[in-house]
LOZADO-205222 format. One record per residue (C-alpha): residue in one letter; y, x, z. Coordinates in steps of 0.2 Angstrom, whole numbers, plus 5000, padded with zeros to 4 digits. Each point is the difference from the previous one (the first is absolute). Layout:
> residu:py:px:pz
> A:Y:X:Z
...
***
This chain:
> residu:py:px:pz
> M:5213:5203:4963
> N:4987:5006:4990
> I:4985:4990:5010
> L:5012:4985:4999
> K:5001:5002:4980
> K:4983:5004:4998
> E:4996:4982:5010
> K:5011:4990:4990
> V:4993:5007:4983
> T:4984:4997:5007
> R:5001:4983:5005
> L:5012:4998:4983
> T:4982:5004:4991
> G:4989:4990:5010
> I:5012:4985:4996
> I:4998:5005:4982
> I:4982:5002:5000
> F:4997:4985:5009
> F:5009:4989:4987
> L:4991:5008:4984
> I:4983:4996:5008
> I:5006:4984:5004
> V:5005:4999:4982
> A:4984:5007:4994
> C:4988:4985:5009
> L:5011:4988:4995
> C:4999:5007:4981
> S:4979:5000:5001
> I:5004:5020:4996
> I:4989:5004:5018
> N:4985:4989:5006
> S:4995:4995:5018
> S:4988:5014:5005
> V:5015:5013:4994
> A:5015:4989:5008
> L:4992:5002:5018
> L:4995:5018:4999
> L:5022:5003:4994
> G:5004:4989:5014
> V:4987:5012:5012
> I:5009:5015:4992
> F:5018:4994:5002
> T:5000:4996:5017
> N:4993:5016:5005
> I:5014:5009:4990
> F:5015:4990:5004
> G:4993:4990:5015
> N:5003:4981:5002
> R:5018:4995:5003
> F:4999:4982:4999
> L:4983:4995:5008
> V:5004:4986:5006
> F:5009:4994:4982
> N:4985:5006:4993
> N:4987:4991:5012
> K:5011:4982:4995
> A:5000:5006:4981
> I:4981:5002:4999
> S:4999:4983:5008
> F:5014:4990:4989
> L:4992:5008:4983
> L:4982:4999:5005
> Q:5001:4978:5001
> L:5014:5000:4985
> A:4987:5008:4990
> I:4984:4992:5009
> I:5012:4982:4995
> G:5001:5007:4983
> I:4982:5002:4996
> G:4997:4981:5005
> F:5011:4997:4984
> N:4983:5007:4989
> L:4988:4991:5009
> D:4993:4985:4995
> I:4997:4986:5017
> Q:4981:4995:4995
> K:4994:5018:4998
> T:5011:5005:5016
> W:4993:4985:5011
> A:4981:5006:4992
> I:5001:5018:5004
> G:5007:4995:5018
> Q:4986:4989:5003
> N:4987:5013:4995
> G:5008:5014:5008
> F:5002:4990:5017
> M:4986:5004:5008
> Y:4999:5017:4998
> I:5017:5002:5006
> M:4994:4989:5017
> F:4986:5014:5003
> F:5009:5015:4998
> V:5014:4994:5010
> I:4989:4997:5015
> F:4988:5014:4998
> A:5016:5013:4997
> L:5008:4993:5017
> C:4984:5000:5008
> I:4993:5018:4996
> G:5019:5005:5003
> I:4999:4996:5019
> L:4983:5004:5000
> L:5003:5019:4993
> G:5018:5000:5010
> K:4991:4998:5018
> T:4985:5012:4994
> F:5016:5016:4994
> K:5008:4993:5017
> V:5017:4996:4990
> E:5013:4990:5011
> Q:4997:4980:4998
> K:5015:4995:4991
> T:5000:5015:4987
> A:4983:4997:4996
> H:5003:4980:4998
> L:5016:5004:4988
> I:4987:5013:4989
> S:4987:4987:4999
> S:5014:4988:4996
> G:5006:5009:4986
> T:4983:5004:4990
> A:4994:4984:5002
> I:5015:4989:4992
> C:5013:5012:4993
> G:5008:5015:5007
> G:5016:5000:5007
> S:5004:4984:4997
> A:4988:4995:5012
> I:5002:5014:5014
> A:5019:4994:4999
> A:4997:4981:5002
> I:4984:5003:5015
> A:5011:5015:5009
> S:5014:4985:5003
> T:4987:4988:5005
> I:4991:5013:5016
> N:5014:5010:5005
> A:4994:5014:4991
> P:5008:5018:5004
> K:5010:5009:4989
> E:4988:5015:5000
> G:4987:4990:4997
> I:5008:4991:4984
> S:5006:5018:4993
> I:4984:5005:4999
> A:4991:4985:4994
> L:5013:5000:4986
> S:4995:5017:4996
> I:4983:5001:4998
> V:5002:4985:4989
> F:5012:5008:4988
> I:4990:5016:5000
> L:4984:4989:4996
> N:5010:4989:4985
> A:5004:5016:4992
> I:4982:5006:4999
> A:4996:4983:4996
> L:5010:5001:4985
> L:4996:5016:4994
> V:4982:4997:5003
> F:4995:4982:4997
> P:5001:4999:4983
> A:4991:5017:4994
> L:4987:4992:5013
> G:5000:4984:4989
> H:4997:5007:4983
> L:4985:5011:5008
> F:4991:4984:5006
> N:5005:4992:4985
> L:5008:4984:5008
> S:5008:4986:4991
> E:5018:4995:5002
> Y:4995:4985:5007
> Q:4990:5013:5012
> F:5012:5011:5004
> G:5014:4988:5005
> L:4988:4991:5013
> W:4996:5017:5008
> S:5017:5008:4999
> A:5009:4985:5007
> I:4984:5001:5015
> A:5001:5021:5002
> I:5016:5002:4998
> H:5015:4997:5012
> D:5015:4998:4994
> T:5005:4987:4985
> S:5010:5014:4993
> S:4986:5012:4999
> V:4987:4985:4995
> V:5012:4996:4987
> G:5005:5018:4993
> A:4979:5006:5000
> A:4997:4982:4991
> Q:5014:5002:4986
> V:4992:5017:4996
> Y:4984:4991:4999
> G:5003:4989:4987
> E:5012:4982:4999
> E:4986:4989:5005
> A:4996:5013:5016
> L:5018:4998:5003
> K:5002:4981:4998
> I:4981:4997:5011
> A:5007:5013:5014
> T:5018:4992:5002
> I:4992:4981:5003
> I:4985:5008:5010
> K:5012:5011:5012
> L:5013:4984:5002
> V:4986:4987:5007
> K:4994:5016:5011
> T:5019:5003:5007
> L:4998:4981:5006
> W:4990:5006:5015
> I:5016:5010:5007
> V:4999:4980:5005
> P:4987:4997:5009
> V:4996:5018:5006
> A:5017:5000:5009
> I:4996:4985:5009
> F:4985:5007:5005
> S:5009:5016:5005
> S:5012:4993:5009
> L:4987:4989:5012
> L:4989:5018:5001
> F:5014:5011:5006
> K:5012:4984:5009
> G:5014:5002:4988
> E:5010:4986:4990
> F:4997:4995:4983
> H:5014:5002:4986
> S:5000:4989:4986
> K:5015:5010:4993
> K:4987:5015:4997
> I:4990:4988:4987
> P:5001:5003:4981
> W:5010:4985:4995
> F:5004:5010:4982
> I:4982:4995:4995
> L:5007:4983:4999
> I:5010:5004:4986
> F:4989:5010:4990
> V:4988:4984:5002
> L:5016:4991:4992
> A:5001:5014:4985
> I:4980:4995:4995
> I:5006:4983:5001
> I:5014:5002:4989
> N:4993:5012:4989
> S:4984:4988:4999
> Y:5010:4982:4996
> S:5017:5007:4994
> A:5005:5001:4982
> I:5009:5017:5002
> S:4997:5012:4985
> S:4985:5013:5004
> T:5012:5012:4995
> I:5010:4998:5015
> T:4985:5001:5011
> N:4992:5014:4992
> S:5017:5008:5003
> I:4998:4995:5019
> Y:4985:5007:5003
> T:5004:5017:4989
> I:5017:5003:5011
> S:4985:4993:5017
> K:4989:5016:4996
> S:5016:5011:5000
> I:5006:4996:5015
> F:4982:5002:5007
> V:5003:5019:4995
> V:5015:5002:5008
> V:4993:4993:5016
> L:4987:5015:4999
> F:5013:5013:5000
> L:5007:4993:5015
> V:4985:4997:5009
> G:4996:5019:4997
> M:5018:5002:5006
> N:4992:4997:5018
> L:4986:5013:4998
> S:5009:5016:5009
> I:4988:5014:5007
> S:5009:4996:5018
> K:4995:4983:4998
> I:4980:5007:4997
> K:5000:5013:5013
> A:5008:4988:5013
> V:4981:4990:4997
> G:4989:5002:5013
> W:4982:5003:4995
> K:4992:4986:5010
> P:5012:4989:4990
> A:4997:5009:4984
> V:4982:4997:5004
> L:4999:4985:5006
> G:5011:4995:4982
> I:4988:5009:4987
> S:4984:4994:5007
> T:5006:4982:5000
> W:5007:5001:4983
> F:4984:5010:4996
> I:4988:4987:5004
> I:5010:4985:4991
> S:5003:5010:4985
> T:4979:5005:4999
> I:4994:4983:5007
> S:5012:4988:4987
> L:4997:5013:4985
> F:4982:4997:4998
> T:5002:4983:5005
> I:5010:4997:4986
> L:4987:5011:4989
> N:4988:4987:5002
> L:5010:4984:4994
***
């Protein structure tokens, strides 16, 4: 009886703390990095009882926040940024895939698992892994390993990249471009850029969404490589709504007070997303990752991050 009562108290305490953190995120009391760390601490103390709901919430809130960012962007500037970053994106997507495949063979990582890790590193982390996994009929274990590696490296990037940006004296444009190229998930890209500055946030969001579109050609290539089936439902259609938001902001008579409010709310939602992302990082997940896939993921990410950094420093 005492054990049951203790479990109820622990569960109730967890629920109260969970909602207090959500409120703190929405009220901008804590930033992206702190939110991520609180998510990690929370899930390792209270567990993550709503994992499926959590992942759906991350996807929905992230898309909602990105659309909100669109209401603070100008279409001409967005087009110019997208054009300027396109060649960098194309090069590093292809380069990351090639490096990942090569290192996967070197470290003798299971072929489909290696391809998922490479695709997640090359494009947009968990979203790319989920899309590619469905086209190549990847084993559940391989998907779990790839996602765990990406989540761990995302957490590290969110904490380390802003400090490295200041260390190398990167401008906000340079940091936005670098974070979009080198950090896996859109949530962590936006989180790191948000810490660095307003301009970095806008640049990173635009470049990362252009990069996200590479899910389509890579998914088609993967389906041919592994003789799978391409699913159009995996295409990130919400990007069209993001573009529509930019057009509305650029050509409509909506008050800047309204668009600025949407932008502010969107930034707060990003912080909530980072807290939920942190809740996916449990000690058991970290332990479950084998050393070979981990070395593959870390090596590919380090190479891409380093080369892209020194390329951008010479802009």
